[in-house]
N, C-alpha and C positions, 0 to 999 in steps of 0.2 A: 504494500500500500504506500502511496506517495505521501510523504510527510508534509504537513503544513505548519507554518509558523503560528505561534500563539504566545500571548503575553499574559502573565498573571503575577500576583504578588504572593510572596511566601515569607514566613517568619525568618528572621535573620539566622537564628540558631539552627532551624531546620535546613536552611540553605547551606550553611557551613557543613552540617552533617551529610547532606546530599553530595556536596562537592567532594568531601573526604571519602565517602563510600564509593562514588563513581571512580575516583582516582585509584583507590585500593583494588577495585574490581577490574580496572583497565577498561572502563566503559565511559561513554559520554553521558553527561547529565541528561541529555535528551532521551537517550535509550532507557535510562533508569526511570525517568518520569513517565515515559510512554508505557513501559511495562507495569509500573505501579498503578497507573490509571486503568489499564486493561484488567488487571487483577481485581482492583476495587470494583469495577463495573460488573465483572463476573460474579463476585460475591454478593453484590447488592441485588442482582437479579435473582439469585438463588434463595436468598433469605426469605422473601415472602412465600415462596413455594414450600420451603422447609418449615416455616412457622405454621402454615396451614396444615401441612401433613402432621406435624407434631401435635397441634391442637386436636385434630381429628383422632389421632392415636390415643392421646390422653383421655379424650372423651369416651372413646370406644372401650377403653380398658380401665375406667375409673374404679370400678368395684374391685378388680384384681389388684390395682395399685393400693387401695385402702387396706386390703387384706395383707399384702406384702409389707406395708408400713408398720403393721402391729408387731 
């Protein structure tokens, strides 16, 4: 995918840590930020589905969970 320029503001301490990490990993800041954003979005999309499934499972097994808790 073709990269596009983007500007944002970031906390100074976080930026220092980002620069340090990118340097130690032999990567560009851009590649680290791009990967971090992709990973965040993957998790953010999964969370609602996971929460819904967990709620349904807890609801379906409420009696069993009560017995196990005793």
